[in-house]
C-alpha positions in Angstrom: 83.7 104.3 65.6 86.3 107.0 66.5 86.1 108.1 70.1 87.0 111.3 71.6 90.3 111.7 73.4 88.5 111.3 76.7 86.6 108.3 75.3 83.3 110.1 75.8 80.7 111.2 73.4 77.9 113.7 73.5 75.0 112.9 75.8 72.3 111.0 73.8 68.5 111.3 74.0 68.5 114.8 75.6 66.2 116.5 73.1 62.7 115.5 72.0 60.7 116.4 68.9 59.3 119.7 70.2 62.7 120.8 71.5 64.2 120.1 68.1 61.5 122.1 66.2 62.1 125.0 68.6 65.8 124.8 67.8 65.1 124.8 64.0 62.9 127.9 64.2 65.4 129.7 66.6 68.2 128.7 64.2 66.6 130.7 61.4 66.2 133.6 63.9 63.0 135.1 62.4 63.1 138.5 64.0 66.8 139.0 63.7 66.9 137.9 60.0 64.1 140.3 59.2 65.7 143.2 61.0 69.2 142.6 59.8 68.3 141.7 56.2 65.0 143.4 55.1 66.7 146.7 54.1 69.6 144.7 52.4 67.1 142.6 50.5 65.1 145.7 49.5 68.3 147.3 48.3 69.0 144.3 46.1 65.5 143.6 44.7 63.2 146.4 45.7 59.7 145.3 46.5 60.5 141.9 45.1 61.5 140.6 48.6 58.5 138.3 48.8 59.4 136.8 45.4 63.1 136.3 46.5 61.9 134.5 49.7 59.5 132.4 47.7 61.8 131.3 45.0 64.6 130.6 47.5 62.2 128.6 49.7 61.4 126.0 47.0 65.0 124.9 46.4 65.8 125.3 50.1 63.2 122.7 50.9 65.1 120.4 48.6 68.2 120.9 50.8 66.1 120.3 53.9 64.9 117.0 52.3 68.5 116.1 51.5 69.5 116.7 55.1 66.6 114.7 56.4 67.4 111.7 54.2 71.1 111.8 54.9 70.4 112.1 58.6 68.5 108.8 58.5 71.6 106.9 57.4 74.4 108.8 59.2 73.8 110.3 62.7 76.7 112.7 63.0 77.2 116.0 64.8 79.3 117.1 61.8 76.3 116.7 59.4 77.3 117.9 55.9 81.0 117.6 56.8 80.5 113.9 57.3 77.9 113.3 54.5 79.8 115.1 51.8 83.1 113.5 52.8 81.6 110.0 52.7 79.8 110.4 49.4 81.6 112.9 47.2 85.2 113.3 48.4 86.8 113.9 51.8 88.3 117.2 50.7 84.9 118.5 49.7 83.5 117.2 53.0 86.2 119.1 55.0 85.5 122.3 53.0 81.8 121.9 53.8 82.5 121.7 57.5 85.0 124.5 57.3 82.5 126.7 55.4 80.0 126.2 58.3 82.7 126.8 60.9 84.0 130.0 59.3 80.5 131.4 58.5 79.2 130.8 62.0 82.3 132.4 63.5 81.8 135.5 61.4 78.1 135.5 62.4 79.1 135.8 66.0 80.0 139.4 65.2 77.2 139.9 62.7 74.8 138.7 65.3 76.3 140.2 68.4 76.7 143.7 67.1 72.9 144.2 66.6 72.3 142.6 70.0 74.6 145.3 71.5 73.0 148.1 69.4 69.5 147.0 70.3 70.3 146.8 74.0 71.7 150.3 73.8 68.6 151.5 71.9 66.4 150.4 74.8 68.5 151.9 77.7 70.5 154.7 76.0 69.1 155.5 72.5 71.7 158.1 71.8 74.5 155.5 72.0 72.8 152.9 69.7 74.9 153.8 66.7 78.3 153.8 68.6 80.0 150.8 66.9 82.7 150.2 69.6 80.2 150.3 72.4 77.7 148.1 70.5 80.6 145.6 70.0 81.3 145.6 73.7 77.7 145.1 74.8 77.3 142.4 72.1 80.4 140.6 73.3 78.7 140.5 76.8 75.6 138.8 75.3 77.9 136.4 73.4 79.7 135.4 76.5 76.4 134.7 78.3 75.3 132.4 75.5 78.7 130.8 75.5 78.2 129.8 79.1 74.7 128.5 78.5 76.0 126.3 75.6 78.8 125.2 77.8 76.3 124.1 80.4 74.9 121.4 78.1 72.1 120.7 75.6 69.3 120.5 78.2 70.1 124.0 79.6 70.5 125.3 76.1 67.0 124.2 75.1 65.4 125.5 78.3 66.8 128.9 77.6 65.8 128.7 74.0 62.2 127.9 74.9 61.8 131.1 76.9 63.5 133.4 74.4 61.9 132.0 71.2 58.5 131.7 72.9 58.3 135.4 73.7 59.7 136.3 70.3 57.1 134.3 68.5 54.3 135.7 70.5 55.4 139.3 69.6 55.9 138.5 65.9 52.6 136.7 65.5 50.8 139.5 67.3 52.5 142.0 65.0 51.3 140.1 61.9 47.7 140.1 63.2 47.9 143.8 64.1 49.4 144.6 60.6 46.5 142.8 58.9 44.0 144.9 61.0 45.9 148.2 60.5 44.2 150.9 58.4 46.3 153.1 56.2 49.3 152.2 54.1 52.2 153.7 52.1 51.9 151.3 49.1 49.0 149.2 47.9 49.5 145.4 48.0 50.4 144.0 44.6 50.6 140.3 43.7 53.4 141.2 41.3 55.7 141.3 44.4 55.8 137.6 44.1 56.7 137.6 40.3 60.0 137.0 38.5 59.6 140.4 36.8 60.8 142.1 40.0 64.4 140.9 39.4 66.9 142.8 37.3 68.2 139.9 35.2 69.9 136.7 36.4 72.5 138.7 38.4 69.8 140.5 40.4 67.9 137.3 41.0 71.1 135.6 42.3 71.8 138.5 44.6 68.3 138.3 46.0 68.5 134.6 46.4 71.8 134.7 48.2 70.3 137.2 50.7 67.1 135.1 51.0 69.3 132.1 51.8 70.6 133.9 54.8 67.0 134.3 56.1 66.5 130.6 56.2 70.0 129.6 57.3 70.3 128.0 60.7 67.5 125.3 60.5 70.3 122.7 60.0 71.3 123.0 63.7 68.9 120.1 64.1 71.4 117.9 62.3 74.3 119.1 64.3 72.3 118.1 67.4 71.4 114.6 66.1 73.7 112.7 68.4 71.9 114.3 71.4 68.3 113.8 70.0 65.9 111.0 70.7 65.0 109.0 67.5 67.2 111.4 65.7 67.1 109.5 62.4 63.6 110.9 61.9 63.3 113.7 64.4 66.1 116.0 63.1 64.7 116.0 59.5 61.1 116.3 60.5 61.9 119.2 62.9 63.8 121.0 60.1 60.9 120.7 57.7 58.4 122.0 60.2 60.7 124.8 61.2 61.4 126.0 57.6 57.7 125.9 56.8 56.9 128.0 59.8 59.5 130.7 59.2 58.7 130.9 55.5 55.1 131.9 56.3 56.4 134.4 58.9 59.0 135.9 56.6 56.5 136.4 53.8 53.9 137.9 56.0 56.2 140.5 57.6 58.0 141.3 54.3 54.7 142.1 52.7 53.7 144.2 55.7 56.9 146.2 55.4 56.3 146.8 51.7 52.8 148.0 52.4 53.3 150.1 55.5 56.6 151.8 54.7 57.7 153.8 51.7 60.9 152.9 49.8 62.8 155.8 51.4 61.6 154.9 54.9 62.9 151.3 54.4 66.3 152.5 53.2 66.6 155.1 56.0 65.6 152.5 58.6 68.2 150.0 57.7 68.6 147.4 60.5 65.9 149.2 62.6 63.2 148.5 60.0 61.2 146.3 62.3 61.2 149.0 65.0 60.0 151.6 62.5 57.2 149.4 61.1 56.2 148.4 64.6 55.8 152.0 65.6 53.6 152.4 62.5 51.3 149.6 63.6 51.4 150.2 67.4 52.3 153.9 68.0 54.1 154.4 71.2 54.7 150.7 72.1 55.0 148.7 68.9 58.6 149.8 68.1 59.8 148.9 71.6 58.1 145.5 71.5 59.6 144.6 68.2 63.1 145.8 69.4 62.6 143.3 72.3 61.7 140.6 69.8 64.7 141.3 67.6 67.0 141.3 70.7 65.6 138.0 71.9 65.9 136.5 68.4 69.5 137.7 68.1 70.6 136.3 71.4 68.7 133.0 70.7 70.4 132.6 67.3 73.8 133.2 68.9 73.0 130.2 71.0 72.0 127.9 68.1 75.0 129.1 66.0 77.3 128.3 68.9 75.7 124.8 68.9 76.4 124.4 65.2 80.0 125.5 65.2 81.0 123.7 68.4 79.4 120.4 67.3 81.0 120.7 63.9 84.4 121.3 65.5 83.8 118.4 67.9 83.2 116.1 64.9 86.2 117.3 63.1 88.4 117.0 66.2 87.1 113.5 66.7 88.1 112.5 63.2 91.5 114.2 63.5 90.9 116.6 60.6 91.5 119.4 63.1 93.3 119.2 66.5 92.0 116.2 68.4 91.5 118.3 71.5 88.4 119.8 69.9 86.8 116.4 70.3 87.1 116.5 74.0 83.9 116.3 76.0 83.4 117.8 79.5 82.8 115.0 82.0 80.1 116.9 83.9 78.3 118.9 81.2 78.7 116.5 78.3 79.6 119.4 76.0 82.7 119.8 73.7 84.2 122.4 76.0 87.5 122.8 74.1 85.6 123.6 70.9 83.4 126.1 72.9 86.5 127.8 74.4 88.2 128.0 71.0 85.2 129.6 69.3 84.9 132.0 72.2 88.5 133.1 71.8 88.2 133.5 68.0 85.0 135.5 68.2 86.4 137.9 70.8 89.3 138.7 68.5 86.7 139.5 65.8 84.8 141.7 68.2 88.0 143.7 68.7 88.3 144.1 64.9 84.7 145.1 64.5 85.0 147.7 67.2 87.5 149.5 65.0 85.6 149.0 61.8 82.9 151.1 60.1 79.2 151.3 60.9 77.1 148.5 62.2 75.0 148.6 59.0 78.0 148.3 56.7 79.4 145.4 58.7 76.0 143.6 58.6 75.7 144.1 54.8 79.2 142.7 54.0 78.8 139.8 56.6 75.4 138.7 55.3 76.7 138.5 51.7 79.9 136.7 52.7 78.0 134.2 54.9 75.5 133.7 52.0 78.3 132.6 49.8 79.5 129.9 52.2 75.9 128.8 53.0 75.3 128.3 49.3 78.4 126.2 48.9 77.9 123.7 51.7 74.1 123.4 51.2 74.8 122.8 47.5 77.3 120.0 48.2 74.9 118.4 50.7 72.2 118.3 48.1 74.4 116.4 45.7 75.6 114.1 48.5 72.0 113.0 49.2 71.4 112.1 45.5 74.6 110.1 45.4 73.9 108.3 48.7 70.4 107.3 47.6 71.2 106.6 44.0 70.3 102.9 44.4 66.8 103.8 45.6 65.8 106.6 43.3 64.2 104.6 40.5 62.1 102.4 42.9 59.2 104.8 42.9 58.1 108.2 41.7 58.2 109.5 45.2 61.8 108.4 45.7 62.8 110.0 42.4 61.2 113.4 43.2 61.8 113.7 46.9 65.1 112.0 47.0 66.6 112.9 43.7 65.1 115.7 41.6 64.2 118.1 44.5 67.5 117.9 46.3 69.3 118.2 43.0 67.2 121.3 42.2 68.2 122.8 45.5 71.8 122.0 45.0 71.9 123.4 41.5 70.1 126.6 42.7 72.6 127.1 45.6 75.7 126.6 43.5 74.3 128.7 40.6 73.6 131.5 43.1 77.2 131.1 44.5 78.7 131.6 41.0 76.3 134.2 39.7 76.6 136.5 42.7 80.4 136.7 42.6 80.2 139.6 40.2 77.5 141.4 42.3 79.2 141.5 45.8 81.4 144.1 47.3 85.2 143.6 47.5 84.9 143.2 51.3 82.2 140.6 51.1 84.2 138.6 48.5 87.3 138.8 50.6 85.5 137.5 53.7 83.5 134.8 51.8 86.2 133.4 49.4 89.1 134.2 51.7 87.5 132.3 54.5 87.1 129.2 52.3 90.7 129.5 51.1 91.9 129.5 54.7 90.5 126.1 55.1 93.0 124.7 52.6 95.7 125.1 55.2 94.3 122.7 57.9 93.1 120.4 55.1 96.6 120.0 53.7 98.1 119.6 57.2 95.8 116.9 58.6 95.4 115.1 55.3 99.2 114.8 55.3 99.1 113.3 58.8 97.0 110.4 57.6 93.6 110.9 59.2 91.2 108.0 58.5 88.7 110.6 57.3 91.0 111.1 54.2 92.5 107.6 53.9 89.7 105.2 54.6 86.3 106.9 54.5 83.4 104.5 55.1 81.3 105.1 51.9 77.8 106.2 52.7 75.2 104.1 50.8 71.5 104.3 51.7 70.6 100.8 50.4 73.2 99.2 52.7 72.6 101.5 55.7 68.8 101.0 55.6 69.1 97.3 55.3 71.4 97.1 58.3 69.0 99.3 60.3 66.0 97.1 59.4 68.0 93.9 60.3 69.0 95.3 63.7 65.5 96.5 64.4 64.1 93.0 63.6 66.8 91.4 65.9 65.9 93.6 68.8 62.1 94.2 68.5 61.7 95.3 72.2 64.5 97.9 72.1 63.7 101.5 72.3 64.3 103.6 69.2 66.8 105.8 71.0 68.9 102.8 72.0 69.0 101.5 68.4 70.0 105.0 67.2 73.0 105.0 69.5 74.3 101.7 68.1 74.1 103.0 64.6 75.9 106.4 65.1 78.5 106.5 62.3 81.8 108.2 62.5 85.1 107.7 60.8 
């Protein structure tokens, strides 16, 4: 196993099952996703938002299953970066990792700008739309979360429990209040869940790409796998529970927005749509409460996104596919501190660029679409990787064939189709960020492949039959060992 330059790895067995479920839910950032994306989704598919979320959730669950199955045979902080590289091709694996790194770095701005704007809306409402000031306040929130992540996984989870706990209480309370609310702008219609809401395949793909952004983030559980107890099962289970929970929440609130607000009110509200609908449900206090929920969600997802990108960079530095220093772990905090500092520096440069850019709403719209492209790519490749890794087991039972083959393959096909189909629907800026970011990854790929990293020259092929047999044999040999100890001995790196 490749060690870090300091011969230290991440601290194992820090997170339990409940901790990991909380991270999965926080990674999807329910309140932030709804606030940042509801108006964007409405602009793409109208009242068909519930349909887009539904038809994206089905293949997304296939990707979740793929991650769960791959995590059982390869515990790696790099997740898709490692799995795709060991099953399909190292070049594709690196691009999967790079897509996550680039998209999460862009998200630092896309997430921090609303955090700054929301903070200003609570203390100085007249300044909430001031892009440069929102960027400055958002950068402050980002630096706070950077320090929390630097402090280690245990501190990260404690902070997450508080932020996400309050957020969920507010959102669930809002859903219950919306159900009891009398008076509406539009009558509920089951057709909102139908395919007829989409304007052809292009419209469907555009909606699906935006919906993918809603769910994105649950895979932080896989990036935390080296720090999780019984991670071979915990990471995948937590992701499934987390996606199931946020799916119900997304659908309930999107339907509530359709019912309570008119089309013009949704368009005019933009990223403030939750505050507007909250004011409709709870006049006087509802808007403020939901602004607090969105702020907490935004800050919480900055934390989980930082976890994802720094753990991915750690894995890539450890494998020498990026500078080896990125694989350095702090002796006291057991965190990849060089990766944390690198991401912090890159994000602050993007904050400076955002401060000079257009409106917060326009930046959000382009960033969401660009990130959606990259999500679709690395999720799609991971789905194929799961099928390839488990190909020797697929025909042993109907369950294996459906859960391990057909469903992940459906998820992969859907993601890659949405990627290709949406290319003609996106703005020039979104395409430049999404595709340009991927092309940038070719530079370090060529440099480090030329230097002879083992990741490119001698990848250990990932095969479920062999890996599960080895795991069973080791378990039989040490029946009294704790599961967490067995997991540590099977962590697989290049």
